[in-house]
N, C-alpha and C positions, 0 to 999 in steps of 0.2 A: 716769809719775811715781811716785816712791817714796811709800809710805804707812806710817802707824804702825798696828800691830795687824793684825786680820784683813783679808784681801783684801775690798774693797768688795763688798757683796751685789749679785748680778748680775740684779736685776730691779727694776722700778718698781712701786709700789703706787698705787692711785687715792686720791682724796680720801675720807676716812671718811664713812660715811653714818649717819643716825640714823633709827631706827624707833620709833614710839610706840604703846602699847597701853593699854587700861584693863581692870583685873581685874574679874571678875564673881563671884568666890568659888568657882567650879567648874572653869573652864578652866585647864588646865596647859600646853597647847602653843600656841605663837605662831609664825607664819611670817614671816621677814624678807623684805624686798623684793629683796635681793641675796645671791649666794652668798658663803660664807666659804671662800676658796680655800686658806688655809694657817693652821695653828695651832689648828684646831677651836675649842672653847669658850674656850680661853685667849686667843684673839685678840679676844674681845668684852668690852665694858664694859657690864654690865647693872645697872640701878638700879630699885628699887621704892621709891616715895616718897622719892627722892633718897638711898637707902641702897644702896651697891654690894653685889652678890651674888657669892658665891664660886663659881667654876666647878668642874665635875668630877663624876664619879660618886660618889653618896653625899653630895654637897654641895648647893648651892642649885639648880643647873641643869646640863643637858648639851646638846650640839648634835648633831643628826642630819639625815637627809634628809626632805624633805616628800613630798606625794603624787605629785610629778613627778620624784622621785629627785634633787632639787637639795639641796645642803648648806645649808639655810636654816632648819630648824625647831629652836627651842629648847624644851626641856621642863623645867618647874620640878618639883622634888621635892614641892612642895605648892602648891595653887592660890592665886595672889595674891587678897587680900581684895577684895570688891566695891567698886568705885570707886578702887582703888589705881592710882596713876600709874606706868606702866612705860615706860622708854625704853632703847634698846640702841644703843651706838656700835660700828660695824663698820668697822675700818680695813684689812680684808683682803678688800675686794670684788673686787679685780682684781689680777692680776700679769702683767707683761709681761717675759718672759725676754729678756736681752740675748745671752747666750752660755753654753753649758754648760761645766762644769769637770770633767775626768776625774779620778778618784781611782785612784792606783796604789799597791797594797798592797806591791809590791816583795818578794814572798815572805813577808810577815808573816802570822801566823795571824789568821783571822776567828773571834773567840770568840763562841759561841752561848749559853752558859749562865752562871749566876751564879758557880759555882766555877771557871770557866775551864778545865774539863777536857773540854769538848765543842767542837771547833773544826773549821774548814775552812781548809786551808793548802796552799801550793804551794812549800815550801822546796826541792824538787828541780825543776829546769827541766823543762818539758813534762810535769808530773805533778801531779795533784790528790789530796791525802790527806784522808780523813775520819777524825777522831779522836773517840771517844766514851769518857767516863770515863777519859781519859788514855791510851788505847790507840788506835793506828792500826788501823781495822777494814776499810777499803776503799781501794784505790788505783786511780785512773782515769788511763790513759795510752794512747799509741798506738805501734804498731810497724809501719813500712812502710805506713802508711795504715790499718792495722787498729786498731779500738778495743778496748782491753784493760781488763776489770774484774777486779781481782786482790785476794785476801785476803792481806795481808802476813804474817800469823801462820801458821806451819806447823801441820798437824794440826787446822785449823779448817774449818768448813763454811759455806756460804752458804745461808740458809734464807729461804723466802718464806711469811709467815704471814697469815691473815685477821685481821679486827678482833677476833674472839672468841678468838684465840690458836691456832686450828687450823692445822696446817702444810699448805700446798698443795704445795710442792715443796722439794727440797733438793739442792744441788750438793755432794756429799760429798767430803771429802779422800781417801776410799778409791777415788776414780776412777769413781763412778757417779752417775747422776741419779735421785733418789728422788721418787716421786709419792705424795702422801697420807701415811699413817702416823698417822691419828687414829682415835678411837673412834667418830666419827659416820658414817663411810663408808669403803669401800675406795678406794684410789687408782685413777685412771683417766686414760688418754691418749686424747684425741679428735682425729681427723683429719677435718676438714670438707670437704664437696664444694665445687665451684665455685659461688659465689653466684648465677651465672646460672641454675643448675639448681634451687637451693633452699638450705635451711639444715640438711640432714641430715648425719650424720657416721658414721664407723666408730670404735668405741671398743674399747680394750683395758684390761681391769680384772682385778685379782687376786681369786681366789675365797677362801673361808675354808679355809686350809690348816693342817695340824698342824706343819709345819716349812717353813723357807725353801727355795726352789727356784730354780735358775738353769739355763736352757736354753741350750746352746751349739750354734749353727747350724753346719752342715757348711761346709767351706772351698770345695768345688767347687759348680758350678752345678747338677749333676744332668743327667739326660737326659730326653727326652720320654717320658711314661708312667710315670716313677718317682714314688714318694711318700716322705714323711718318716716315719721310724721312730725309736724311742728305744731305748737300751740299758738303760733303767731307772735310770740315774744322771744323766739330763739331757743326755746327749750325743746329738745328732740326726744322722742320716745318711740318704742316699738309698738306697732299696731298689726293686728291680724288682717290678712287679705280678704277682700269682699268675695263671697262665694254664692253660687246658685245651687239649688237642689239638683242632684244628678248631673252635675256639670263636668265630671271627670273626663279625661282624654280630649278636652276641648270640643265636646260634642256640640253639634248644631242644635240649638233650642227649637223644638217643634211645638211645644204646648203653649197655652195662654193662661193668663190669670196668675195668681200668687203661687200656685203649684207648678212651676215651670219644669219641663222635662227635657231630655236630650236624646237625640238619635245616636245610638252606639256605633252604627256603621258609617255615619257621615260626620266628619269632624272638620273644624276650621280653626287654625291657630293664629290667625291674623294675617298670614301670608299664603298658606297652603290649604286647599280644600282636598281632604283625603277621603277615599271611599274604600271600605272593607267589603270584599266580595266583588261580583261582576256587575257591570253596567251594560244594559242592552239598549241599542238605538233601533227603533222600529224601521221596517223596510221603507226605503226611499226617504227616510229622515236623515238629517246630517247634524254634526257638531260644528257650529260657526265660531270663528275667531275674529274679533274686531268688527266685522260686518258680514253680511250674507254672502259676499263673494269669495270668502276664504273659508273652506269647509272640508270636513272629512266625512265620508259616507260610503254606502255600498249600493250599487244598482243591480247587482246580480251575485249569486252565490259564488264564492271563491275570488271575487274582485274587491279590492280596496281602492277607493278613489280619493285622491288628494287634489283639490281644485282651488285655484287662485283666480278670482275675478272671472270665473267661468271657463278658464283654460288650465292646462297642466301647470303645476307650480314650477316657477323658475328655480327656486332653491328650497331645500328642506333642511332645517336645523334640528338635529337630535342631540340633546344634552342629557348626560346621565352621570350620577355620582359614582356609579359602578360600571360594569361592562355593558356594551351594546352588542346584541347578538343578531346576526342576519342568517336565517336558516331557509335555504331554497327548497328544502324538502326532498325531492326526488334526486337520487344520486346521479351525477353526470350532467344535470341540467345547469347547475351553477347559478351565479349571480350575473345578470346580463346588463350591460350599459348600452343604450341605444341613443342615437342622435337623429331626431326627426324620422323615426321608424327604421333606421339603418343600424344594425348591430355593429358596435365599435370595439367592445372589449368584453371578455367573459372571465369570471373567476370561478373555477370549479376544482373538483378533486379527482385524482387518479391514483387509486390504491393508497389513499390517505396522503398523497402528495398534493400540495396546493399549487395550482397552475394559474398564472396570470397571463392571459392570452389576448394579443391584438388580433382582431378578426378582419381588418382591412389589409389587402395585399400591399406589401412593400412600404407600409407605413410604420412609424416609430411610436414607441412609448416614451414620452418626454417627461423628465422630472425637473420642476422649476420651484424656486423659493422666492420669497419677498425679501429682497436685499436692499435695505434702506428706502423702501417705498417703491422699488422697481421690480417687476417680474423678471427673474433672471434664471436662465437654464443652467443646471449643474451637470446633468448627464442624461443620455437617452439610450434606449435599447433600439438599435437601428434595424428595421425590418428589411431594408434593401440589401444590406451586406451582412446581416445576422451577426452583429457585433455590439458590444457595450462601448459607447463613445462618451468620454468625459469632455465637457466643453473646454475650449481654449482658455487658459488661465485659471481653471478650476482644479481641484485636488481630490485625490482618492486617499483618504486618511485611514490609518490603522491605530486604534487605541486612543491617541491624542494628536494634537497639532504637530508634534515633533516627528511623527512617522507618517509619511505621505508620498504619493506619486502624483506628479503634475506635468503638463505639457503646454507649450505655447504655439503649437503648429509646426515647430522646427525641432526643438530639443525636448527630450524626456528627462525629467529630474526626479530622483529618488532621495527623500530626506528621512533621516532617522535620528531620534534623540539618543540612541545607543547603538547596538550592533546591527548590521545588515547581514543575515545568515543566508548563504547560498548552499542548497543541498542538491547534489546531482549524483547519479550512479556512474556516470562517465565524465569525460572532460567538459570543461566550460571553455569554448573556443572563441578567441578574439581574432579577427582577420589580421594578416600581416600588414605592418605599417599603420595599424590602428591601435592607439594606446589606451591605457587605463589611467585617467587623470585624477589626481587628488588635490582639491582646493582649486588650483588653476593649472595652466599648461606648464608651469615651472616644476610641478611635482607629477611625474608620469612614468609608467612602465610600458615599454613598447618593444616588440620584436620585429625583425625583418626576415625571418626564416633561418638566420644563422646566429646573430648576436642578440642578447637581451640587454636593453638599456634601461637603467633605473635612474631617473632624474628627479632632483628635489633639493630643497634647502637643507633640512635635516632628514636623515633616513634612520629610523629606529627599528632594531631587530629585537623581537621578543620571542623566546623559545623556552619550553619546559625542560629541554635537555641542551646538550652542547651544540653550538654553531661551529662546525669543523672546517678549518682551512688547512690544506695540505702543507707539509713541511717545505720550507724554502719558497713558498708562495705567499706573498704579502698582501696586505690591504693597503693600497696607496691612496693618499688624499692629496689632490692637486699634483704637485711635483716637489720632491724633497721631503714629503711627510709620509711615513710608512710605518706599519706594524708588521713584523715578520718573525717567525720562529724557526729554529733548526732542530727541533726535538730536544734541545738542552736549554738554550737561552732564548729569551724573548727580547727583541730589540725594538724600541720605539724611537723613530727618527723624526725630528721636527726642525724646520728652519727658523722657528720663532718659539712662542710659548707652547707649553703643554698644559691645558686647563682640565682639572678634575672637577666634575659636578656630580654630587651625590645627595640623596635625600636622607641618608643615614650615615653611619660612621665609615671611614676608610681605614681598614685594619692592616697593620704591619705586624708580623710575628715577633714574639719576644726575641731579644738579642739580635734582631735584624734592623739596621738603621737606614735612615735616608741620608745619603752623602751628597754634599754640595762641593764640587771641585775635587778636593782631596779629602782624606780621612780626618784632616784637622777641622773640618766643618761638617758636623754630623748631629743628627737627632736620633736617639735610640732609647728604647725602653726594655726593661727586663721583667715586666709583669708587675712590678711594685713601684720602681722609681723611674722617672724620665730624666735623661741626661742630654743637655744641649751643649755641644762643644763648638767653640769659635774663637777667633782672635777678638774682634769687636762684635758685640751683639746689638743690633738696632731694632727697636720695636716702633713701628709707625702705624698709627690708627687714625681714621677720619673722625672717629667719635671717642667715647670713653675707653680707657684701658682699666679693666677690673682685675684685682688680685684677691683670691679667696683661699685662705690657708685652712679652711674647714675647722676653725676654732684654735689653730695652732699659731706659732709666731712667724713673723716675717724677719728673715735673717739676712744681713748684708755682710759679705765677706770680702777681704782684700788679700790676694795671695794665699787663699785657704784659711785665713784667720778671720773669725767673726769679729766685726768692729761695731755693729749697730743692730739693735733688736727692737721691733715694734710688736707689741702684744696687746691682748684684750684682758682687762680686769674688771669684771662686772659692768661691761659696756663702756668703761673708761679706756681711752687709748693711752698706753704707756710707751714712751720713746726713751730708750736708754742706751748709752755706749757700753760695750761689753769689756773693752780694755780698761783696766783699773787706772785711776788718776788721769783720765783723759776727759776733754771737754766736748760739748756740742757748739759749733761756731757757725753762725749765719753770715755770709759775705755777699757783697755786691759783685757785679760782673767783673769789675777790675781788681777784685781780690780784697777790697776794703771790708773789714769786719764791721757788721752792724750790731749783732747781739752775740754774746758769749754766755752759755750756760756752763758755769765753771764747776769742776769736780769738788771745789770747796763749798758747795751748796749756796752759791750766790749767782746772780745774773749781772752782766756788765753790758751797758749800752754805750756805743761809740759817741753818739750825739745825745743831746738832752731829750728826755721824754716830757712832753708838756700837755696840759689840758686847756683847751680854749675857754675863754671867759664866757659864761652864760648870763643872759639877762632874765631875771625873774619877773613874773607878772605882778604888777602893783595891784593889791586888793586890800580889803579891810583886814583880812588875815592873809599874810604872805606865806605861800607854800614854797618849800625848798627841798628838792630831792638831791641829796649830796652824792648819790651813786652816779647820777648822770651829769650833775652840775657841781662838782666839788669847788670850782672857782667861779664865783657868781657876783653879780651886782644887781641893785634894784634902786630905782628912782622913786622917792616918796611923793605921792600926789595929795596926801592928807595924813593925819595921825593914824598909825598903823600898829598891828600886832604881828610879830614874827612867830609863826607857828613852829612846833617841834619838827626838826628836819627828819625826812624819811630816807630809807635806803642806806643808812649809816653802817659802817663796819668798825669794830673795835680796833684802835690804833690809827684810825684815819685822821689826816690833817685836812681841814677845809678852810676857805677864806670867803668873806662876804664884804663887799664895798657898798655902803649905804650912802646914797646921794640925795641932797636936798634939791627939790625942784626950783623953778624960778621964783617961787613965793618964799620958801624957806620956813624955818621955825617948826618943821614937822617933827613929831616925836614917834618913838617906837617902844612898844611894850614887848619885852623879850619873854618867851615861854620859859617855864621853870627848867626845861631841858638844857638851857644855857647857863653855865656857871662862871661868875666873874670874881675878881679879887674882893675879899672881904664880903662876899655875898651881896655886892652892890652893883646894880646894873649901871652902865655908863650913861652920861648925859651927852646927847648928840650935838654936834656943831649946828648952829641955827642959821648960819649965813647961806643965802641962796646959792645953789650950784656948787657948794663945797661938799666934800666927801669924807667919811670915816671908814677906815679899813680895820676889820677884826679877823684874827686867825684863831681857830679852835682845834683841839685834839679830842676825839671821841674815845672815851674809856670803856665803852660798852653800855653805859647808862646815861651819861651826860656829856655835853660838849664843853670842855674846859678851855677857857680863854688862855692862849699862850702869847698873845701879842695884840696891840692895837696901835694905830697911827691916825690921828684925827686932824680936822681942819685942813684937809688936803685940797690944793688947787689942781683941778683935773684937766685943764687945757692950757 
C-alpha cells in the first residue's frame, strides 16, 4: 500500500514502563527495571516533583550502563533532594525488528567531517577512494584478484607512524622501503622463528654511520667455499678463499718458505689441537697445564699421577661429548673412593650386578642436590638401620610430579595423578577404629569390628554389574528420604525435591508418561510425537526460550482449531491467521487496540503515525536522504544547490522547509530531479528568518511538487 512521508518504521516497541524512586539528598544514580534499547536519555521522560528534567551531558541527567552492563542507569548532575519524588517513563524498553532495509549510496561520497573535505567514496566502479582535506590520499582496488593499495598522487610516500609521531616505516616513491628514521632509535627489521620453537628473532639494524650506504648483492649464486667481499663502494661479489699448499684437514704447517707443507697427524682448527695416533711422554716427564704445578705424569709403571701445585688434585673435571668409561680391570676390585687413605666407598660387580657399597661401619650414603643455591638432602641409604630414608618434606616421585610419596616426620602422604592400584594375594587389613579417609575427615570408611560406617558428602557407587539391595530393604537418606523395592514396584520417597542429574539423556519408554498430580497433567511420547497435557501450561526460563520446528510451521490453536501460523519462506517470516476473514490485532495491556492488520488487506493505526522533523546539514550542495528524513528542514547560510534526494521510494510523499538565515536573500538551485509547475523552479522568500515549505511526491524518477507555502513566519 502507498503511504505519505517516510517509509513506516520497521519495528514495534513495547508498552512504556514507569520507574519510581525517592531522593535522599546524596544519591545521584538510579537503575531502571528495563533496558533503553534506542534513543539513549532522549527516549526517557524524567520528572522530579512533577517537573520534567532536561536530558544530556551538562544538563539534568544522562543514561549509561549499570553494574551488569545493561543500558539502565540514569545519573543526575546533582543529587535530588531528600524526599523528592522521582519517576521515569521509558517507552523504548523493547524493539522487535520486522525486516532490515539496505542503504545504497550509489557512488555518492560519505562525508566524515564538518567542512565536508574528508570523505569516503566510490565514484569509480570497484574502487574505494579516501579523501582528506579535499585530496584523494589512498585508493583501494583489485587487479586479477590481487588487492591493491595505491597513493593516487605522484611523488608521495606512504608512512606508518606511532601515536607519538615517530615514523615506524615508509614506502617511498623513490622505490624503497624505509624502516625507522627517528631520533629515538635506529630502524630494525626482525624475522621471527617458528612459534613452535619460541619467540626469538634475527634482526637487521643500521649502525651509526657518517654517510648513507647501499650494498649491492652479486647477481650470481657463488660457489661452495667462496665468501662475500666488497670493492669499497658497496658492490659485493664472491671471492675464493685463501689457501696454502697441502693445508687440508687444518694441518699444522711445519715447513718454511714458499712451499709450505702440513703435518697430516697434527692439526689445529683455531680452537682444538688434534693428534692422530699415540703421544708418548718420556719417563719422569709431565704434561703441564697453566703452570708447572698442575701436571699429569707417571713415576712408575702402572701408576698415573695427577698433581696440583705439588699435591693430589682437589677436583678432576672430565668432559666428553660422548661416553666416559672407567674400567678397573680386575674383576671384583672395583672403583674405590678413599678419603685421606681410608676407603669410603666401592663400586664393583658381582655376577654382572653393579654394587654401590659403603665401606665405613654404620655410615650412610647421602644424596644431596643444589636447591636454589643451597645444598639440600633428598634421601639417604642409612647404614645404621639398613633402610632407605627420604628427607622430611621431600618426595619419592613416580613418572611425574603427580605420582609421589612424601612424609613430614608425622604423616605419610601418597599422591597420584590417576589411580592408586593395590595388589595383594590376601586381605589388606586396617585396624579397628582406624578409618580410610578421602579428602578430609568428612569422607571416611571405618569399622569397629561389627558395623562399617561410610561417611562423606557425596558417595558414588560405580559397578560393571548390578548393585543388589534385598527386597523390602531400602536405601535411606537422612530421614523421610528412601528408595525401596518389593520385587514389583520401586518407591522413591522424599520430603522435598527429587533432583535428577545426568550427563546424557533420561529415557522414558514409549507410551509411558510422567504424571504430575493426576492423569490430567502428563508428559508422554509414543516414539514419534510428544504430548503435554495440562490445564494451564507455564514456561519459565532465566534466559532465552527457543522454538525450533525443524523447517516446519509454528501453529497456534484454540480449542483444537488452528488460528495462527508462523512459517518460513526463503528466510522471510510469514505470520498469518488461519481462520478466513479474521484480522491480526495488537493491543495494549488495558485492551486498547494499537494496530490492526485487517483481512481487507489494509492496516489501521489507533493513533497517528508521524515522522520527526530532521535538520539537514547546510553545505554548498545540500544532501537529503528521504528514506531516513522524509520530513526535513534546512537553514541557508549562503546560496546553495539542493542535490537529488537519495533513498526514495516510488509513491513516497516528502516535505522540505527552506529557511533564510539572519542575513536573508539566499537562493537555492534545485537539482533536475525536482519537477515544478510549468517546469519553473520557485523563487524563494528573501526576508531573513522566513521560511518556504515544499511538498513532493516521488513517481519513481522525479520528485513532483504537489504543494508549497511561502513567506512563512516560523516563530
